[in-house]
BAMITI-370074 format. One record per residue (C-alpha): residue number from 1; x, y, z. Coordinates in nm, 2 decimals. Layout:
REM residues N
+-----+--------+--------+--------+
|   i |      u |      v |      w |
+-----+--------+--------+--------+
| NUM |      X |      Y |      Z |
...
+-----+--------+--------+--------+
This chain:
REM residues 334
+-----+--------+--------+--------+
|   i |      u |      v |      w |
+-----+--------+--------+--------+
|   1 |   0.00 |   0.00 |   0.00 |
|   2 |   0.13 |   0.35 |  -0.09 |
|   3 |   0.16 |   0.64 |   0.16 |
|   4 |  -0.15 |   0.74 |   0.33 |
|   5 |  -0.28 |   0.90 |   0.65 |
|   6 |  -0.48 |   0.74 |   0.93 |
|   7 |  -0.70 |   0.88 |   1.20 |
|   8 |  -0.78 |   0.68 |   1.51 |
|   9 |  -1.07 |   0.72 |   1.75 |
|  10 |  -1.02 |   0.51 |   2.06 |
|  11 |  -1.23 |   0.41 |   2.36 |
|  12 |  -1.13 |   0.17 |   2.64 |
|  13 |  -1.23 |   0.02 |   2.97 |
|  14 |  -0.96 |  -0.07 |   3.23 |
|  15 |  -1.02 |  -0.24 |   3.56 |
|  16 |  -0.77 |  -0.36 |   3.82 |
|  17 |  -0.81 |  -0.54 |   4.16 |
|  18 |  -0.55 |  -0.62 |   4.42 |
|  19 |  -0.59 |  -0.80 |   4.75 |
|  20 |  -0.41 |  -1.04 |   4.99 |
|  21 |  -0.49 |  -1.35 |   4.77 |
|  22 |  -0.59 |  -1.19 |   4.43 |
|  23 |  -0.45 |  -0.95 |   4.18 |
|  24 |  -0.59 |  -0.91 |   3.83 |
|  25 |  -0.62 |  -0.65 |   3.55 |
|  26 |  -0.85 |  -0.63 |   3.25 |
|  27 |  -0.82 |  -0.39 |   2.95 |
|  28 |  -1.07 |  -0.37 |   2.67 |
|  29 |  -1.00 |  -0.13 |   2.38 |
|  30 |  -1.20 |  -0.05 |   2.06 |
|  31 |  -1.07 |   0.19 |   1.80 |
|  32 |  -1.20 |   0.31 |   1.47 |
|  33 |  -0.93 |   0.36 |   1.21 |
|  34 |  -1.00 |   0.58 |   0.90 |
|  35 |  -0.76 |   0.61 |   0.61 |
|  36 |  -0.73 |   0.90 |   0.39 |
|  37 |  -0.71 |   0.71 |   0.06 |
|  38 |  -0.73 |   0.34 |   0.12 |
|  39 |  -1.08 |   0.34 |   0.27 |
|  40 |  -1.13 |  -0.03 |   0.22 |
|  41 |  -0.93 |  -0.06 |   0.54 |
|  42 |  -1.17 |   0.17 |   0.74 |
|  43 |  -1.27 |  -0.06 |   1.04 |
|  44 |  -1.34 |  -0.09 |   1.40 |
|  45 |  -1.07 |  -0.31 |   1.58 |
|  46 |  -1.10 |  -0.49 |   1.91 |
|  47 |  -0.85 |  -0.58 |   2.17 |
|  48 |  -0.90 |  -0.76 |   2.51 |
|  49 |  -0.63 |  -0.83 |   2.76 |
|  50 |  -0.67 |  -1.01 |   3.10 |
|  51 |  -0.41 |  -1.11 |   3.34 |
|  52 |  -0.47 |  -1.26 |   3.68 |
|  53 |  -0.27 |  -1.41 |   3.97 |
|  54 |  -0.44 |  -1.59 |   4.26 |
|  55 |  -0.31 |  -1.74 |   4.58 |
|  56 |  -0.49 |  -2.08 |   4.60 |
|  57 |  -0.30 |  -2.19 |   4.92 |
|  58 |   0.00 |  -2.06 |   5.11 |
|  59 |   0.23 |  -2.25 |   4.87 |
|  60 |   0.01 |  -2.27 |   4.55 |
|  61 |  -0.03 |  -2.00 |   4.28 |
|  62 |  -0.25 |  -1.98 |   3.98 |
|  63 |  -0.19 |  -1.75 |   3.69 |
|  64 |  -0.43 |  -1.68 |   3.41 |
|  65 |  -0.42 |  -1.47 |   3.09 |
|  66 |  -0.62 |  -1.41 |   2.79 |
|  67 |  -0.51 |  -1.20 |   2.49 |
|  68 |  -0.76 |  -1.14 |   2.21 |
|  69 |  -0.74 |  -0.92 |   1.90 |
|  70 |  -0.96 |  -0.87 |   1.59 |
|  71 |  -0.91 |  -0.65 |   1.30 |
|  72 |  -1.00 |  -0.61 |   0.93 |
|  73 |  -0.68 |  -0.42 |   0.87 |
|  74 |  -0.38 |  -0.64 |   0.78 |
|  75 |  -0.13 |  -0.37 |   0.89 |
|  76 |  -0.24 |  -0.42 |   1.25 |
|  77 |  -0.05 |  -0.76 |   1.25 |
|  78 |   0.29 |  -0.59 |   1.16 |
|  79 |   0.36 |  -0.42 |   1.50 |
|  80 |   0.72 |  -0.45 |   1.60 |
|  81 |   0.78 |  -0.50 |   1.97 |
|  82 |   1.03 |  -0.69 |   2.19 |
|  83 |   0.87 |  -1.03 |   2.17 |
|  84 |   0.96 |  -1.39 |   2.08 |
|  85 |   0.65 |  -1.45 |   1.87 |
|  86 |   0.59 |  -1.26 |   1.54 |
|  87 |   0.29 |  -1.29 |   1.32 |
|  88 |   0.34 |  -1.35 |   0.96 |
|  89 |   0.24 |  -1.05 |   0.74 |
|  90 |  -0.05 |  -1.11 |   0.50 |
|  91 |  -0.27 |  -0.91 |   0.27 |
|  92 |  -0.58 |  -1.09 |   0.42 |
|  93 |  -0.83 |  -0.90 |   0.62 |
|  94 |  -1.07 |  -1.01 |   0.90 |
|  95 |  -0.79 |  -1.16 |   1.11 |
|  96 |  -0.85 |  -1.25 |   1.47 |
|  97 |  -0.65 |  -1.45 |   1.73 |
|  98 |  -0.71 |  -1.56 |   2.10 |
|  99 |  -0.42 |  -1.68 |   2.31 |
| 100 |  -0.51 |  -1.83 |   2.65 |
| 101 |  -0.29 |  -1.97 |   2.92 |
| 102 |  -0.32 |  -2.12 |   3.27 |
| 103 |  -0.02 |  -2.19 |   3.49 |
| 104 |  -0.03 |  -2.36 |   3.82 |
| 105 |   0.28 |  -2.38 |   4.05 |
| 106 |   0.31 |  -2.52 |   4.41 |
| 107 |   0.61 |  -2.52 |   4.63 |
| 108 |   0.72 |  -2.87 |   4.73 |
| 109 |   1.00 |  -2.74 |   4.95 |
| 110 |   1.20 |  -2.42 |   5.00 |
| 111 |   1.38 |  -2.47 |   4.68 |
| 112 |   1.17 |  -2.71 |   4.47 |
| 113 |   0.86 |  -2.61 |   4.27 |
| 114 |   0.61 |  -2.81 |   4.07 |
| 115 |   0.48 |  -2.64 |   3.76 |
| 116 |   0.18 |  -2.74 |   3.56 |
| 117 |   0.03 |  -2.54 |   3.26 |
| 118 |  -0.20 |  -2.55 |   2.96 |
| 119 |  -0.26 |  -2.31 |   2.68 |
| 120 |  -0.43 |  -2.25 |   2.35 |
| 121 |  -0.40 |  -2.04 |   2.04 |
| 122 |  -0.70 |  -2.01 |   1.80 |
| 123 |  -0.64 |  -1.80 |   1.49 |
| 124 |  -0.87 |  -1.72 |   1.19 |
| 125 |  -0.82 |  -1.56 |   0.85 |
| 126 |  -1.07 |  -1.45 |   0.59 |
| 127 |  -0.96 |  -1.71 |   0.32 |
| 128 |  -1.16 |  -1.93 |   0.08 |
| 129 |  -1.11 |  -2.21 |   0.14 |
| 130 |  -1.04 |  -2.14 |   0.50 |
| 131 |  -0.70 |  -2.25 |   0.65 |
| 132 |  -0.75 |  -2.19 |   1.02 |
| 133 |  -0.54 |  -2.31 |   1.32 |
| 134 |  -0.61 |  -2.43 |   1.66 |
| 135 |  -0.31 |  -2.50 |   1.87 |
| 136 |  -0.32 |  -2.67 |   2.22 |
| 137 |  -0.03 |  -2.73 |   2.46 |
| 138 |   0.02 |  -2.88 |   2.80 |
| 139 |   0.34 |  -2.88 |   3.01 |
| 140 |   0.48 |  -3.03 |   3.33 |
| 141 |   0.79 |  -2.92 |   3.49 |
| 142 |   1.01 |  -2.90 |   3.81 |
| 143 |   1.21 |  -2.59 |   3.91 |
| 144 |   1.51 |  -2.60 |   4.14 |
| 145 |   1.63 |  -2.28 |   4.32 |
| 146 |   2.01 |  -2.26 |   4.35 |
| 147 |   2.11 |  -1.98 |   4.57 |
| 148 |   1.93 |  -1.64 |   4.57 |
| 149 |   1.96 |  -1.56 |   4.19 |
| 150 |   1.98 |  -1.89 |   4.00 |
| 151 |   1.73 |  -2.15 |   3.91 |
| 152 |   1.73 |  -2.47 |   3.69 |
| 153 |   1.41 |  -2.60 |   3.53 |
| 154 |   1.33 |  -2.92 |   3.34 |
| 155 |   0.99 |  -2.94 |   3.14 |
| 156 |   0.80 |  -3.19 |   2.93 |
| 157 |   0.55 |  -3.05 |   2.70 |
| 158 |   0.29 |  -3.18 |   2.45 |
| 159 |   0.15 |  -2.98 |   2.16 |
| 160 |  -0.13 |  -3.05 |   1.91 |
| 161 |  -0.18 |  -2.85 |   1.59 |
| 162 |  -0.53 |  -2.89 |   1.44 |
| 163 |  -0.57 |  -2.74 |   1.08 |
| 164 |  -0.92 |  -2.67 |   0.97 |
| 165 |  -0.84 |  -2.80 |   0.62 |
| 166 |  -0.98 |  -3.12 |   0.48 |
| 167 |  -0.66 |  -3.19 |   0.28 |
| 168 |  -0.42 |  -3.13 |   0.58 |
| 169 |  -0.39 |  -3.38 |   0.86 |
| 170 |  -0.33 |  -3.26 |   1.20 |
| 171 |   0.01 |  -3.28 |   1.38 |
| 172 |   0.14 |  -3.34 |   1.73 |
| 173 |   0.47 |  -3.29 |   1.91 |
| 174 |   0.64 |  -3.40 |   2.23 |
| 175 |   0.92 |  -3.20 |   2.37 |
| 176 |   1.17 |  -3.18 |   2.67 |
| 177 |   1.39 |  -2.90 |   2.76 |
| 178 |   1.63 |  -2.77 |   3.03 |
| 179 |   1.66 |  -2.41 |   3.12 |
| 180 |   1.88 |  -2.19 |   3.34 |
| 181 |   1.78 |  -1.84 |   3.47 |
| 182 |   2.00 |  -1.59 |   3.66 |
| 183 |   1.90 |  -1.26 |   3.83 |
| 184 |   1.64 |  -1.12 |   4.05 |
| 185 |   1.28 |  -1.08 |   3.97 |
| 186 |   1.34 |  -0.71 |   3.88 |
| 187 |   1.67 |  -0.58 |   3.73 |
| 188 |   1.94 |  -0.74 |   3.52 |
| 189 |   1.90 |  -1.10 |   3.43 |
| 190 |   1.94 |  -1.37 |   3.16 |
| 191 |   1.78 |  -1.70 |   3.06 |
| 192 |   1.92 |  -1.98 |   2.86 |
| 193 |   1.72 |  -2.30 |   2.74 |
| 194 |   1.77 |  -2.60 |   2.51 |
| 195 |   1.57 |  -2.90 |   2.42 |
| 196 |   1.44 |  -3.15 |   2.17 |
| 197 |   1.09 |  -3.18 |   2.02 |
| 198 |   0.96 |  -3.47 |   1.81 |
| 199 |   0.69 |  -3.38 |   1.55 |
| 200 |   0.45 |  -3.65 |   1.42 |
| 201 |   0.21 |  -3.64 |   1.14 |
| 202 |   0.04 |  -3.94 |   0.99 |
| 203 |   0.30 |  -4.18 |   1.15 |
| 204 |   0.59 |  -3.98 |   1.03 |
| 205 |   0.82 |  -3.84 |   1.30 |
| 206 |   1.11 |  -3.59 |   1.30 |
| 207 |   1.33 |  -3.47 |   1.58 |
| 208 |   1.42 |  -3.09 |   1.61 |
| 209 |   1.65 |  -2.89 |   1.83 |
| 210 |   1.49 |  -2.61 |   2.02 |
| 211 |   1.67 |  -2.32 |   2.20 |
| 212 |   1.62 |  -1.99 |   2.36 |
| 213 |   1.80 |  -1.70 |   2.53 |
| 214 |   1.71 |  -1.36 |   2.67 |
| 215 |   1.90 |  -1.09 |   2.84 |
| 216 |   1.77 |  -0.77 |   3.01 |
| 217 |   1.99 |  -0.50 |   3.16 |
| 218 |   1.87 |  -0.17 |   3.30 |
| 219 |   2.13 |   0.10 |   3.30 |
| 220 |   2.10 |   0.44 |   3.49 |
| 221 |   1.90 |   0.61 |   3.19 |
| 222 |   1.87 |   0.33 |   2.95 |
| 223 |   1.69 |  -0.01 |   2.94 |
| 224 |   1.83 |  -0.28 |   2.71 |
| 225 |   1.66 |  -0.62 |   2.61 |
| 226 |   1.76 |  -0.89 |   2.37 |
| 227 |   1.66 |  -1.24 |   2.30 |
| 228 |   1.65 |  -1.54 |   2.06 |
| 229 |   1.41 |  -1.82 |   2.02 |
| 230 |   1.38 |  -2.14 |   1.82 |
| 231 |   1.04 |  -2.32 |   1.85 |
| 232 |   0.77 |  -2.50 |   1.68 |
| 233 |   0.48 |  -2.29 |   1.54 |
| 234 |   0.18 |  -2.29 |   1.31 |
| 235 |   0.03 |  -1.99 |   1.15 |
| 236 |  -0.33 |  -1.93 |   1.01 |
| 237 |  -0.33 |  -1.94 |   0.63 |
| 238 |  -0.05 |  -2.19 |   0.60 |
| 239 |  -0.14 |  -2.56 |   0.67 |
| 240 |   0.19 |  -2.68 |   0.81 |
| 241 |   0.41 |  -2.69 |   1.12 |
| 242 |   0.72 |  -2.47 |   1.11 |
| 243 |   1.04 |  -2.41 |   1.30 |
| 244 |   1.01 |  -2.05 |   1.39 |
| 245 |   1.33 |  -1.85 |   1.47 |
| 246 |   1.33 |  -1.49 |   1.60 |
| 247 |   1.61 |  -1.27 |   1.73 |
| 248 |   1.55 |  -0.92 |   1.86 |
| 249 |   1.71 |  -0.64 |   2.05 |
| 250 |   1.58 |  -0.30 |   2.18 |
| 251 |   1.69 |  -0.01 |   2.38 |
| 252 |   1.49 |   0.27 |   2.55 |
| 253 |   1.56 |   0.55 |   2.79 |
| 254 |   1.48 |   0.90 |   2.89 |
| 255 |   1.59 |   1.22 |   2.72 |
| 256 |   1.61 |   1.51 |   2.96 |
| 257 |   1.33 |   1.55 |   3.21 |
| 258 |   1.03 |   1.53 |   2.98 |
| 259 |   1.14 |   1.31 |   2.68 |
| 260 |   1.19 |   0.94 |   2.60 |
| 261 |   1.34 |   0.76 |   2.30 |
| 262 |   1.37 |   0.41 |   2.20 |
| 263 |   1.46 |   0.17 |   1.90 |
| 264 |   1.40 |  -0.19 |   1.83 |
| 265 |   1.51 |  -0.44 |   1.57 |
| 266 |   1.43 |  -0.80 |   1.49 |
| 267 |   1.51 |  -1.08 |   1.23 |
| 268 |   1.34 |  -1.41 |   1.20 |
| 269 |   1.27 |  -1.72 |   0.98 |
| 270 |   0.99 |  -1.97 |   0.92 |
| 271 |   1.06 |  -2.32 |   0.77 |
| 272 |   0.84 |  -2.62 |   0.72 |
| 273 |   0.94 |  -2.93 |   0.92 |
| 274 |   0.73 |  -3.20 |   0.75 |
| 275 |   0.69 |  -3.32 |   0.39 |
| 276 |   0.31 |  -3.31 |   0.39 |
| 277 |   0.10 |  -3.00 |   0.39 |
| 278 |   0.18 |  -2.65 |   0.26 |
| 279 |   0.54 |  -2.56 |   0.20 |
| 280 |   0.67 |  -2.24 |   0.37 |
| 281 |   1.02 |  -2.08 |   0.37 |
| 282 |   1.04 |  -1.71 |   0.46 |
| 283 |   1.24 |  -1.46 |   0.65 |
| 284 |   1.16 |  -1.12 |   0.78 |
| 285 |   1.34 |  -0.81 |   0.93 |
| 286 |   1.18 |  -0.53 |   1.13 |
| 287 |   1.25 |  -0.23 |   1.33 |
| 288 |   1.10 |   0.08 |   1.49 |
| 289 |   1.20 |   0.41 |   1.64 |
| 290 |   0.97 |   0.58 |   1.89 |
| 291 |   0.99 |   0.89 |   2.10 |
| 292 |   0.77 |   1.12 |   2.30 |
| 293 |   0.80 |   1.46 |   2.48 |
| 294 |   0.58 |   1.62 |   2.74 |
| 295 |   0.54 |   1.99 |   2.64 |
| 296 |   0.33 |   2.07 |   2.94 |
| 297 |   0.20 |   1.86 |   3.24 |
| 298 |  -0.13 |   1.80 |   3.04 |
| 299 |   0.00 |   1.80 |   2.68 |
| 300 |   0.25 |   1.56 |   2.52 |
| 301 |   0.35 |   1.46 |   2.16 |
| 302 |   0.46 |   1.12 |   2.05 |
| 303 |   0.58 |   0.95 |   1.73 |
| 304 |   0.68 |   0.62 |   1.59 |
| 305 |   0.83 |   0.49 |   1.26 |
| 306 |   0.81 |   0.12 |   1.18 |
| 307 |   0.93 |  -0.10 |   0.90 |
| 308 |   0.86 |  -0.47 |   0.84 |
| 309 |   1.00 |  -0.65 |   0.53 |
| 310 |   0.90 |  -1.02 |   0.47 |
| 311 |   1.06 |  -1.23 |   0.19 |
| 312 |   0.92 |  -1.58 |   0.09 |
| 313 |   1.17 |  -1.82 |  -0.06 |
| 314 |   0.91 |  -2.09 |  -0.14 |
| 315 |   0.56 |  -2.19 |  -0.06 |
| 316 |   0.25 |  -2.00 |   0.06 |
| 317 |   0.42 |  -1.69 |   0.20 |
| 318 |   0.41 |  -1.35 |   0.04 |
| 319 |   0.68 |  -1.09 |  -0.03 |
| 320 |   0.56 |  -0.78 |   0.17 |
| 321 |   0.70 |  -0.46 |   0.30 |
| 322 |   0.50 |  -0.24 |   0.54 |
| 323 |   0.63 |   0.11 |   0.64 |
| 324 |   0.42 |   0.31 |   0.89 |
| 325 |   0.46 |   0.64 |   1.06 |
| 326 |   0.25 |   0.73 |   1.36 |
| 327 |   0.21 |   1.08 |   1.53 |
| 328 |   0.01 |   1.11 |   1.85 |
| 329 |  -0.11 |   1.41 |   2.05 |
| 330 |  -0.23 |   1.34 |   2.42 |
| 331 |  -0.44 |   1.59 |   2.61 |
| 332 |  -0.51 |   1.53 |   2.98 |
| 333 |  -0.85 |   1.68 |   3.06 |
| 334 |  -0.89 |   1.58 |   3.42 |
+-----+--------+--------+--------+
């Protein structure tokens, strides 16, 4: 899409509750986006985020979250942010996804914790014929605290990938991994993990190496984050299981007393792991620069420039480049 202007009108509801045994927050946002020239993308978008933490017993915690998003605008899927999961760019509209997770952990001793969890990801695209994806996962692990700042975890996971396509059989995967983390809950820290996953479809199995790393270091006026992840994935619109790799780095900080500035970059790939189903080989690069300044206690200006380039070597992916520039004015009325 060529250069254009966008006007957003947003409304949202936010609620938060905190108590001795419960802490949760919910945020619903609806916004209308109007384009100056490409009015076929004029639409109302919806986003819902819920995060909750509950103290079941003195030693047991339950964590829940739900992230839901719907949009007719394909550009909404191309947002760059420090994350280990990136959605494939597409020209298709009417895309929605729901990511849910429940994590249960209980302390067996002062240094040993049992961890149980389950999650799902449901994603839909407006395609004919439709190629939708339902992904379900369960995990069971044990975590050992070593000293005050280090911990070691071992986890078994089971995943199932259901493709809503008559010509594509479903797939499943079993995985084990070992991870080490260092650092306090807040502040500088790093995480390293490695494991093996066995993917099976129609009786054919393959073993794949999985890995991950993350580093976070806050400086006096700057905050630096970086990470790498290699994992199994499946995307709506492509009926196959892929090995997804993503590396990112970002830095942000304050400028003077009233300003902030940050930058972010990422690189990733998607490659099919099985001989059946759609073929997919693509890579992408992305980046963003954002800044803001408070001109008065009640008035601030912000801006962000983004670029995301996706190149498909083979299969169902598309070559796409999305450049966006956002400018925002914030007025505090009360």
